[in-house]
Structures are given as C-alpha cells and as structure tokens.
LUMDO-291088 format. One record per residue (C-alpha): residue number from 1; x, y, z. Coordinates in Angstrom, 2 decimals, decimal comma, m for minus. Example, Ala and Ser with C-alpha at 12.3 -4.5 7.8 and 13.67 -1.06 7.14 Angstrom:
BEGIN
[1 [12,30 m4,50 7,80]],
[2 [13,67 m1,06 7,14]],
//
This chain:
BEGIN
[1 [1,88 m14,57 29,50]],
[2 [m0,30 m16,06 32,01]],
[3 [m2,44 m19,04 31,44]],
[4 [m5,45 m17,03 31,36]],
[5 [m4,00 m14,67 28,64]],
[6 [m3,20 m17,76 26,65]],
[7 [m6,67 m19,10 27,00]],
[8 [m8,40 m15,77 26,10]],
[9 [m6,36 m15,48 22,76]],
[10 [m7,18 m19,14 22,06]],
[11 [m10,97 m18,55 22,67]],
[12 [m10,89 m15,33 20,55]],
[13 [m9,36 m17,23 17,64]],
[14 [m11,03 m20,75 17,96]],
[15 [m14,48 m19,01 18,07]],
[16 [m15,21 m19,81 14,35]],
[17 [m18,58 m18,58 14,25]],
[18 [m17,51 m14,93 14,87]],
[19 [m13,87 m14,87 13,72]],
[20 [m13,17 m13,03 10,42]],
[21 [m9,31 m13,58 10,36]],
[22 [m6,25 m13,49 12,58]],
[23 [m2,64 m12,76 11,74]],
[24 [0,30 m13,76 13,91]],
[25 [3,58 m11,94 12,84]],
[26 [6,77 m10,21 13,87]],
[27 [9,34 m11,62 16,41]],
[28 [10,43 m10,65 19,83]],
[29 [13,92 m9,95 20,64]],
[30 [16,24 m13,00 20,94]],
[31 [13,58 m15,30 19,35]],
[32 [13,41 m16,69 15,97]],
[33 [10,04 m18,13 15,06]],
[34 [9,80 m20,45 12,18]],
[35 [7,41 m18,40 10,04]],
[36 [7,45 m14,77 9,10]],
[37 [3,63 m14,68 9,31]],
[38 [0,74 m16,86 10,02]],
[39 [m2,75 m16,08 8,59]],
[40 [m5,82 m17,76 10,02]],
[41 [m9,45 m17,78 8,80]],
[42 [m12,40 m19,91 9,20]],
[43 [m13,50 m22,25 6,24]],
[44 [m16,26 m24,52 5,83]],
[45 [m15,24 m27,85 4,33]],
[46 [m17,90 m30,66 4,01]],
[47 [m20,29 m28,65 6,32]],
[48 [m17,63 m28,44 8,97]],
[49 [m16,16 m25,35 10,23]],
[50 [m12,33 m25,30 10,39]],
[51 [m9,52 m22,97 11,03]],
[52 [m7,38 m22,58 8,01]],
[53 [m3,79 m21,71 8,75]],
[54 [m1,40 m20,36 6,01]],
[55 [2,27 m20,36 7,17]],
[56 [4,45 m17,94 5,27]],
[57 [8,29 m18,52 5,51]],
[58 [9,28 m15,81 2,77]],
[59 [9,75 m18,59 0,24]],
[60 [6,58 m20,72 0,04]],
[61 [3,38 m21,08 1,79]],
[62 [2,08 m24,08 3,86]],
[63 [m1,70 m24,56 4,35]],
[64 [m3,32 m26,52 7,06]],
[65 [m6,93 m26,98 7,97]],
[66 [m7,50 m27,62 11,64]],
[67 [m10,37 m28,25 13,95]],
[68 [m10,77 m25,34 16,51]],
[69 [m10,08 m27,99 19,27]],
[70 [m6,65 m28,68 17,66]],
[71 [m5,50 m25,01 17,92]],
[72 [m2,55 m24,66 20,23]],
[73 [m1,93 m20,89 20,93]],
[74 [0,76 m21,52 23,64]],
[75 [2,82 m23,58 21,29]],
[76 [2,70 m20,79 18,59]],
[77 [3,33 m17,80 20,84]],
[78 [6,20 m19,54 22,72]],
[79 [8,15 m19,49 19,38]],
[80 [8,52 m15,73 19,95]],
[81 [5,98 m14,05 17,73]],
[82 [5,50 m10,24 18,71]],
[83 [2,17 m9,31 17,02]],
[84 [m1,34 m10,74 16,92]],
[85 [m4,27 m9,05 15,10]],
[86 [m7,69 m10,68 15,56]],
[87 [m10,59 m9,47 13,59]],
[88 [m14,00 m10,64 14,89]],
[89 [m17,45 m9,56 13,61]],
[90 [m17,90 m7,20 16,36]],
[91 [m14,55 m6,03 17,39]],
[92 [m10,71 m6,02 16,46]],
[93 [m8,04 m6,86 19,01]],
[94 [m4,54 m5,71 18,30]],
[95 [m2,02 m7,49 20,63]],
[96 [1,66 m6,83 21,18]],
[97 [3,86 m9,15 23,01]],
[98 [6,74 m7,26 24,81]],
[99 [10,20 m8,47 25,18]],
[100 [9,39 m9,56 28,66]],
[101 [6,41 m11,61 27,31]],
[102 [3,63 m9,32 28,57]],
[103 [0,61 m8,64 26,47]],
[104 [m0,61 m5,27 25,55]],
[105 [m4,07 m5,41 24,27]],
[106 [m6,08 m2,84 22,44]],
[107 [m9,79 m3,47 21,59]],
[108 [m11,81 m1,65 19,20]],
[109 [m15,47 m2,13 18,63]],
[110 [m16,80 m2,60 14,99]],
[111 [m19,46 m0,27 13,96]],
[112 [m20,81 m2,69 11,36]],
[113 [m21,47 m6,37 12,02]],
[114 [m20,96 m8,46 8,84]],
[115 [m21,46 m12,13 8,14]],
[116 [m18,18 m14,07 8,03]],
[117 [m17,27 m15,46 4,80]],
[118 [m16,38 m19,08 5,21]],
[119 [m16,29 m20,73 1,68]],
[120 [m13,31 m22,72 1,29]],
[121 [m13,06 m22,07 m2,55]],
[122 [m13,79 m18,36 m2,43]],
[123 [m11,71 m16,28 m4,75]],
[124 [m11,13 m12,55 m4,34]],
[125 [m12,02 m10,62 m7,39]],
[126 [m8,74 m9,14 m8,86]],
[127 [m8,38 m6,19 m11,30]],
[128 [m6,15 m8,36 m13,21]],
[129 [m5,96 m12,20 m12,76]],
[130 [m2,64 m13,66 m11,80]],
[131 [m2,78 m15,71 m15,03]],
[132 [m2,41 m12,62 m17,16]],
[133 [0,73 m12,78 m19,47]],
[134 [2,21 m9,77 m18,11]],
[135 [2,63 m11,24 m14,53]],
[136 [4,60 m14,21 m16,09]],
[137 [6,75 m11,75 m18,03]],
[138 [7,46 m9,59 m14,73]],
[139 [8,20 m12,82 m12,70]],
[140 [5,28 m12,38 m10,40]],
[141 [3,65 m15,57 m11,59]],
[142 [5,15 m18,73 m12,70]],
[143 [4,88 m19,98 m16,32]],
[144 [1,88 m22,00 m15,41]],
[145 [0,18 m18,81 m14,27]],
[146 [0,42 m19,53 m10,36]],
[147 [1,47 m16,51 m8,08]],
[148 [5,14 m16,83 m6,82]],
[149 [4,74 m16,76 m3,00]],
[150 [7,55 m14,29 m2,42]],
[151 [5,78 m11,93 m4,98]],
[152 [2,46 m11,96 m3,10]],
[153 [2,77 m8,56 m1,56]],
[154 [3,80 m7,07 m4,84]],
[155 [0,73 m8,54 m6,63]],
[156 [m1,47 m7,16 m3,93]],
[157 [m0,11 m3,66 m4,14]],
[158 [m0,43 m3,78 m7,92]],
[159 [m4,17 m4,97 m7,62]],
[160 [m5,10 m2,48 m5,07]],
[161 [m3,55 0,36 m7,01]],
[162 [m5,48 m0,82 m10,10]],
[163 [m8,76 m0,81 m8,29]],
[164 [m8,22 2,91 m7,23]],
[165 [m7,67 3,57 m10,92]],
[166 [m10,82 1,75 m11,60]],
[167 [m12,75 3,96 m9,24]],
[168 [m11,21 7,02 m11,18]],
[169 [m12,65 5,84 m14,68]],
[170 [m15,23 8,56 m14,67]],
[171 [m12,37 11,13 m14,89]],
[172 [m10,61 8,96 m17,57]],
[173 [m13,60 8,86 m19,86]],
[174 [m11,95 9,64 m23,23]],
[175 [m10,85 6,87 m25,57]],
[176 [m7,13 7,95 m25,76]],
[177 [m5,32 8,05 m22,62]],
[178 [m1,72 9,06 m21,94]],
[179 [m0,04 7,67 m18,67]],
[180 [3,19 8,66 m17,19]],
[181 [4,85 6,44 m14,43]],
[182 [7,36 8,59 m12,59]],
[183 [10,11 6,57 m10,89]],
[184 [8,71 3,38 m12,48]],
[185 [11,64 1,14 m11,27]],
[186 [10,90 m2,47 m12,51]],
[187 [7,66 m1,32 m14,14]],
[188 [5,28 m3,66 m12,51]],
[189 [2,76 m0,91 m12,27]],
[190 [3,56 0,40 m15,55]],
[191 [2,65 m2,75 m17,32]],
[192 [m0,24 m3,50 m15,17]],
[193 [m1,91 m0,13 m15,82]],
[194 [m1,33 m0,38 m19,54]],
[195 [m3,00 m3,88 m19,59]],
[196 [m5,87 m2,85 m17,07]],
[197 [m6,88 0,14 m19,22]],
[198 [m6,42 m1,57 m22,56]],
[199 [m8,89 m4,25 m21,30]],
[200 [m11,26 m1,17 m20,47]],
[201 [m11,43 m0,44 m24,22]],
[202 [m8,93 2,51 m23,89]],
[203 [m6,30 3,41 m26,45]],
[204 [m3,28 3,64 m23,96]],
[205 [0,13 5,08 m24,40]],
[206 [2,42 4,80 m21,32]],
[207 [5,81 6,21 m20,49]],
[208 [7,74 4,85 m17,67]],
[209 [10,38 7,17 m16,27]],
[210 [13,37 6,02 m13,96]],
[211 [16,85 7,30 m13,45]],
[212 [18,44 3,98 m13,78]],
[213 [19,53 3,02 m17,48]],
[214 [19,49 m0,64 m16,56]],
[215 [15,73 m0,40 m15,52]],
[216 [15,01 1,13 m18,86]],
[217 [16,87 m1,70 m20,81]],
[218 [15,11 m4,41 m18,74]],
[219 [11,65 m2,93 m19,04]],
[220 [11,89 m2,09 m22,77]],
[221 [13,00 m5,75 m23,27]],
[222 [9,76 m7,04 m21,48]],
[223 [7,68 m4,56 m23,60]],
[224 [9,26 m6,12 m26,69]],
[225 [8,63 m9,65 m25,38]],
[226 [4,93 m8,80 m24,81]],
[227 [4,65 m7,20 m28,25]],
[228 [3,65 m3,90 m26,97]],
[229 [6,74 m1,81 m27,49]],
[230 [4,99 0,48 m29,75]],
[231 [2,47 1,42 m26,81]],
[232 [5,08 1,59 m23,76]],
[233 [8,11 3,74 m23,82]],
[234 [10,83 3,75 m21,17]],
[235 [12,95 6,78 m20,38]],
[236 [16,12 7,05 m18,24]],
[237 [15,97 10,34 m16,55]],
[238 [15,35 11,97 m13,20]],
[239 [11,82 13,05 m12,65]],
[240 [12,80 16,60 m12,27]],
[241 [14,58 16,63 m15,61]],
[242 [11,89 14,93 m17,54]],
[243 [10,31 17,35 m20,19]],
[244 [6,71 18,26 m19,07]],
[245 [4,06 17,34 m21,53]],
[246 [0,28 17,38 m21,34]],
[247 [m0,92 14,02 m20,15]],
[248 [m4,04 12,22 m18,70]],
[249 [m2,93 10,05 m15,83]],
[250 [0,24 10,44 m13,66]],
[251 [1,15 7,67 m11,29]],
[252 [4,16 7,25 m8,89]],
[253 [4,63 4,51 m6,42]],
[254 [7,16 4,94 m3,59]],
[255 [9,24 7,53 m5,08]],
[256 [11,81 8,29 m2,32]],
[257 [11,66 11,63 m0,19]],
[258 [11,44 14,68 m2,47]],
[259 [11,18 12,60 m5,64]],
[260 [7,43 12,44 m4,71]],
[261 [7,45 16,22 m4,86]],
[262 [9,05 16,23 m8,26]],
[263 [6,37 13,77 m9,25]],
[264 [3,48 15,89 m8,19]],
[265 [4,97 19,10 m9,54]],
[266 [5,45 17,41 m12,89]],
[267 [1,84 16,06 m12,69]],
[268 [0,38 19,45 m12,00]],
[269 [2,37 21,18 m14,64]],
[270 [1,23 18,52 m17,25]],
[271 [m2,24 19,31 m16,46]],
[272 [m2,99 15,81 m15,71]],
[273 [m6,68 14,84 m15,10]],
[274 [m5,88 12,26 m12,37]],
[275 [m2,90 11,99 m10,17]],
[276 [m2,19 8,89 m8,03]],
[277 [0,89 9,12 m5,86]],
[278 [1,95 6,78 m3,09]],
[279 [4,94 8,51 m1,07]],
[280 [7,79 6,55 0,20]],
[281 [10,29 7,89 2,74]],
[282 [10,00 11,38 4,07]],
[283 [13,18 13,17 5,23]],
[284 [13,11 16,71 3,88]],
[285 [10,59 18,15 6,33]],
[286 [11,69 15,90 9,17]],
[287 [15,16 17,59 9,14]],
[288 [13,76 21,17 8,95]],
[289 [10,81 21,21 11,27]],
[290 [10,94 22,43 14,76]],
[291 [8,34 22,61 17,58]],
[292 [5,70 25,37 16,94]],
[293 [5,79 26,57 20,58]],
[294 [6,83 25,02 23,98]],
[295 [3,47 23,06 24,15]],
[296 [4,63 20,97 21,08]],
[297 [7,94 19,92 22,82]],
[298 [6,62 16,34 24,02]],
[299 [5,84 15,50 20,34]],
[300 [9,33 16,08 19,47]],
[301 [10,92 14,26 22,29]],
[302 [10,97 10,87 20,64]],
[303 [12,43 10,61 17,10]],
[304 [9,94 8,11 15,90]],
[305 [6,96 10,32 16,86]],
[306 [8,59 13,32 15,24]],
[307 [9,29 11,35 12,17]],
[308 [5,76 10,04 11,87]],
[309 [4,29 13,51 12,50]],
[310 [6,66 15,01 9,84]],
[311 [5,44 12,37 7,46]],
[312 [1,75 13,07 8,03]],
[313 [2,31 16,91 7,81]],
[314 [4,25 16,63 4,58]],
[315 [1,57 14,51 2,84]],
[316 [m1,16 16,87 4,23]],
[317 [0,58 19,96 2,90]],
[318 [1,06 18,18 m0,56]],
[319 [m2,59 17,53 m0,74]],
[320 [m3,37 21,07 0,21]],
[321 [m1,01 22,33 m2,63]],
[322 [m3,02 20,20 m5,02]],
[323 [m6,25 21,75 m3,92]],
[324 [m4,67 25,17 m4,29]],
[325 [m3,82 24,15 m7,93]],
[326 [m7,33 23,22 m8,82]],
[327 [m7,65 19,47 m7,83]],
[328 [m9,89 17,66 m5,59]],
[329 [m7,49 15,77 m3,45]],
[330 [m7,54 13,30 m0,63]],
[331 [m5,35 10,78 1,24]],
[332 [m6,33 7,22 1,25]],
[333 [m5,08 3,83 2,27]],
[334 [m4,35 2,06 m0,93]],
[335 [m3,24 m1,38 0,36]],
[336 [m3,46 m2,94 3,83]],
[337 [m0,68 m2,10 6,15]],
[338 [m0,21 m5,94 6,57]],
[339 [1,69 m5,96 3,21]],
[340 [3,58 m2,58 3,38]],
[341 [4,02 0,24 5,95]],
[342 [4,12 2,61 3,01]],
[343 [0,44 2,41 2,38]],
[344 [m0,84 5,74 1,91]],
[345 [m1,91 7,34 m1,44]],
[346 [m2,49 10,99 m2,41]],
[347 [m5,33 10,79 m4,94]],
[348 [m6,17 13,89 m7,06]],
[349 [m8,59 14,69 m9,86]],
[350 [m8,80 17,99 m11,66]],
[351 [m11,71 20,14 m10,92]],
[352 [m10,55 23,53 m11,98]],
[353 [m11,71 25,01 m8,54]],
[354 [m8,69 26,39 m6,79]],
[355 [m8,88 26,20 m2,99]],
[356 [m8,24 29,20 m0,65]],
[357 [m4,49 29,44 0,32]],
[358 [m5,11 30,92 3,88]],
[359 [m5,23 27,74 5,79]],
[360 [m2,18 26,31 4,04]],
[361 [m0,18 29,55 4,58]],
[362 [m1,22 29,64 8,26]],
[363 [0,03 26,09 8,71]],
[364 [3,34 26,86 7,11]],
[365 [3,82 29,94 9,03]],
[366 [2,95 28,17 12,42]],
[367 [5,70 25,54 11,77]],
[368 [8,00 27,90 10,01]],
[369 [8,27 25,75 6,82]],
[370 [8,36 26,15 3,01]],
[371 [7,55 22,73 1,66]],
[372 [9,80 21,55 m1,18]],
[373 [6,75 21,02 m3,45]],
[374 [5,91 24,73 m3,00]],
[375 [9,23 25,83 m4,28]],
[376 [8,88 23,66 m7,41]],
[377 [5,51 25,15 m8,11]],
[378 [6,59 28,89 m7,81]],
//
C-alpha cells in the first residue's frame, strides 16, 4: 500500500463529522493480526468528538476512545487485516487488501444522507434485553445480566429474528399462538420467541424439534429451570418425520441443506399463518444444476460463483413455491452479514391467493431441475 492510500483511509475514518462507522476485519495470507475485528464509530464525550475503537479478540472486547489525530491506520493495517468497511453519511467504501498488499476499493453513494449518531451512552433498542432471565439460562448473558462477548453474534441473530416476528404481529393477532421451531438445536430462538410473544400478551405454546436426543434433554432441562416446561416441549425427531399438525408460526434457523425444504414443506402442510426460515448451506441444487445453454458457461467456470448462483436460485424457487401454495413470500436480510454469512430469510404469510405456476415451471424447465421442495409437496 502506498503512503497516499494510507492517508486516504486515515482521512475517511478520522473525519468524525461524517463517519457513521468503520469495521476492520479478516486477515491476509501469512499474517496474524491481534484482533479478529475492530469496530470504530464517532462518539461525543464532554462535548468533544472522539473515535471509539472496540477491539474483538473472540474472548473479550477492549474499548478505547481516541482523538482523530491519534488514529494510526498504517500501524493497524500493517498487522495484516484484509477487509475494511467505511460507512460515511454520503457513501460506503468497501476495501479489500490483496495478498500482495494492494487495495481494491469499491465506492457506493448513499441515496439518503442521515445525521451521525454520536451519543456515547446510546443504547440500541432490543426486542428482549440481555438482562432477561432466558439469556442467563442459555449462557448468552452472565449471572449479572451482562452480555458474554463470545455470544454477541448469537444475541444479535436472536434479536434481529425477533424484530422480524414483531413486524408480523398483525398476522399473529389471535390470543393463542402455537409455534414450532424446526431444527431448534440449542433452542436459543425457541426460548426467545416464547418469551417475546408472552410479553406481547399471547398465550404461547412452543414445540422445538431436533434430531439430537442430547439437545432435547438439555433444552427440556432449561425449560424446567425457567418454570415453563408446561409451555415448551422438545421432541427428538428428524423434521421430515415429525407429525404434521395445524400451527400458527413455524420458524427454522439455519437448517442444513434440504432440511430447510423439509421445514418449509412441514410449515405449508401445517397451514401455518407465518413462516420464517433462514436457510443454511445449499448443496442439493448445486450438485444437479447444469448450464442452461452455452451462454451460461462463464457462470459455471468458477465453483464459488456456481455455488452462490445455486444458493440464490434455490431460495428463489422456494419462495415461488410458497407463493404457489397461497403465501405472500419475500426474501430479506435478517441480520447484518458482519455477524453471519447465512443472513437471508424467507418470510411468508398466508394469503390464500395462489400465484400462477407458469413462471416457476418455465424457470425449472430452463435449468432442467426439479427442486427438492417440490417433490415434498406433491
């Protein structure tokens, strides 16, 4: 990196009047920087604008407030970080540092200019506060009600998921709500959804389904500890083998590969009013898809490009099948990609109006595919 490039990055970050936030993360090959990630934002302390640095090492966070003049970008980047994200009021800069140390800079102008939030004591509104008893029982918060640093991403995922549920409350208007969490794992979301909807005045009954008996035993023990064992039940079963029953809300967070299809098929057959599914890995279509004509060959030349295309096609077809089965469906980002690369959600609410099948069938014919979800719904 040249001195001019260092100076440009330093100016973009140290301009506290227009900086929203910056993130330094990743590592270049053959480098081992001290921290996994560094978050930077402007703060006002005693009427003075400073840069607040939060250094994450995977175990604990270290916070420092520095004057803009104290910022030393060359020293940071020379440790070997690979990625820099700089969000300013009028543009976003995404910077990648190559193995050779060269900078690849992408600039995107912001359509909407917003005032920078610089209050030092600002607190983001959470769907459930970290001090809630469930987070202590789940090991996300300490016994004193403080977030355990290594669980920060998990807490953000749960919080963002709950906010999407909050946006769907109009479709969950009834007093009594049945919830099924398919592939619940350690049940972070299962317990959080029960707690969140209960605080909204709902009479909630939840079932968590996972194919690991040890998960069922662990989660049932937590439910007993919290005194809600009569409201939350855990079942050890594969999703595909779990008996379909009418329910209100079906959720699934990061069910692997075709397990997401099993969850969507179960939800449709259960006549769920709201379906919220965040897929995980996608392998099924990626293994079977072939170029739909010679003009598509370049897209399949690189495995990573083919994989991502197959991911997007898989989720698009899943959403289309939901529409065909009477749901209003869309695909949204439910949590920032800063916290997990698996950040898409298929969100569906029952409308009773079935979409036309022709576009879906044309797409399947073009790519010579029959999605796994379609076979489950026949």
